[in-house]
C-alpha positions, 0 to 999 in steps of 0.5 A: 528475507529483506536484508537490514530490516527487523522489528528489534525492541531497540528503536534504530535511527535513519536519515531519509533521502529523496530527489527532486526533479522536474518531474517531481517538484520539491513539494511533491518530494517533501510529501513522499518524505512525510509519507516514508516517515510514517512507513518507517515509525510503522517498522519502529524506525526513527527518522531523525532528518531528511535531505533533499537534492534538486537535480535534473536527472538522477545520478546513474551510479549514486542517484544524488551527487557526490557533495550531497553524499558527503553532507549525509556521511558527515551528518550519520557518522556525527549523529551515529545514525543506523541506517539510510533510506531512499524514497526512490527505488535503487537499482542493486548497483546504486545500493552497492556504491551508496553502502560503500561510500556511506558505510551504512545499510542502504534501503529504499521505499520498496524494501520498507513497504515489503518489510511492513507487509512481511510484519502484517502478514497473518494468514498462510496465503499472505505470508506466501504472497510477501515472501514471493514479493521478497524473493523477487525483489532479492533476486537481482540483488544477489551480487551484493549479498555475495560481495558482503560474504566475501568480506566477512570471509576475507583476511586469510591468505590465498582463500577466495571469496564465493565467485560466479558459480556460488552466485549462479547456485544461489540465483537457482535457489531463489528462482526455484524457491519463487517458482515453488511459491508460485505453485503453492499460491496457484493452489490457494487461489484455486480454492479462493475461485472455488469459494468465491463461486459459492458466493455468486448468488450474493451481490459483492461490495468491496471496499477500496482506497489508500492505506489508513483512510478508515476502511476498516472502520467503516467495515465495522460500522457497516457489517457490526464485526470486529475489524481490525483497526489501527491508525497505522499504515497497511494495518491490514493486508488481507481481504476480510469478507462479511456477510451484510444485510440492509433492508432485507437484502443480503450482500457480501462486503469486503475489506481489502489491502490499502494502496500506496504511492509507488506500491512495488509491483512485485506486491501487485503481482503477488497479491493477484488473488486478494486483488481479485476480490476487488475485480470481481466486485459488483460495487466498489466504496472508494474510501478517501481521506478528505481531510489529507492534503494529497487527497486528490492524489491519493484518489488518482492513486487508487483509480490508477491501480484499479485500472491496471487490475482491470476494475476501473469500470465497476460502479463506484460510490466515493466516500470521503471520510473524516469530514469531522476534520474539515469542519473545524472551528476556523471555518469562515461560517457554517456554510463554507464546508457544505459549499466546499463539499458540494464543489468536490462532490461535483467535480469527481462526479463529472470527472469519473462519473461516480456518486460522492458522499462525505461522512465521518466513520469516527463520529458516524456522520451520514452513515445512514445516508451512505447505507441508503446509497449502497442499498440502492446500488446493491438492489440493482444488482440483486434484481439481476440475480433475482428478477422476481424479488420485488414480487416476493413478500420482501417488499 
């Protein structure tokens, strides 16, 4: 549904564009562009250059200034670049203006993320959720689509392009489609609620975290299931639930969709039922890529998203993954990584009130310690469901 995006065999090329402002400093802008580059590779789009403009505020009509646009236009014509992708969310009018000036398909970060979700969607529920988000993204951009159609129909004397009637008709079609998809989702959501009610006799633990931090790998280690694992952003976008037993106590472990900076709100709304798996969990395992330079911001993004969906109050264990990448040969001495980890652990325990642990899912370091931490929290919740459990023969 998102225009100009596909997964063709031929790898298309693109330039990435962003804006550095007092609210978003240059270093942060570069980090965002690095992430956007990974998103593009996930869609088989090859970024060949980046352009950053520093302004006090965005330009209303084109986001960036005329001089920078001319620089980009010269480059993409010389290098025969296929697309121009902006890290910012563009308004429909900005997209139209930029396409007219640069004479290339213009995409923004939201459209890239939506395309990845569409590519990853496998279940009926996920496909409907993504389609709904795409139609919501499309609705305010219909004018651009009609003007594009007008250019295709042009060339015949006296022939008029699609007008307001066609545009209004198309809007009604899209709005009806959105309404229909919402009804379908409501029906599926009711089934999901029924399924979750049948699981109320078990403690529920949900894995949450930024995308590509190792949640699915950890899911596999804890549940011994064949969880889908791939080193790409949004490798999985649907919830996977497994029954796990530690020290004779069963509980449900759920792997959920990864979060990301600037996640489109249409996706958050569409994936509400998937996020219900988080909101209704008894315990959260917040998995963090401890080796990532933007680790702290990733934690803040996840915490903010949890706050938005009303899940910030759920007891949480911060699981700092990829500790093996912190224990490199360049360490000053063997004690340095331990001191650093202890400092980080204390910081977040004080800031969020969460327990914290460093692990390596890949090398299976500290997994037994993590299992014990999970067991202690699960046992506490389990006793609320089964108060007489400790009196039974299980202990």
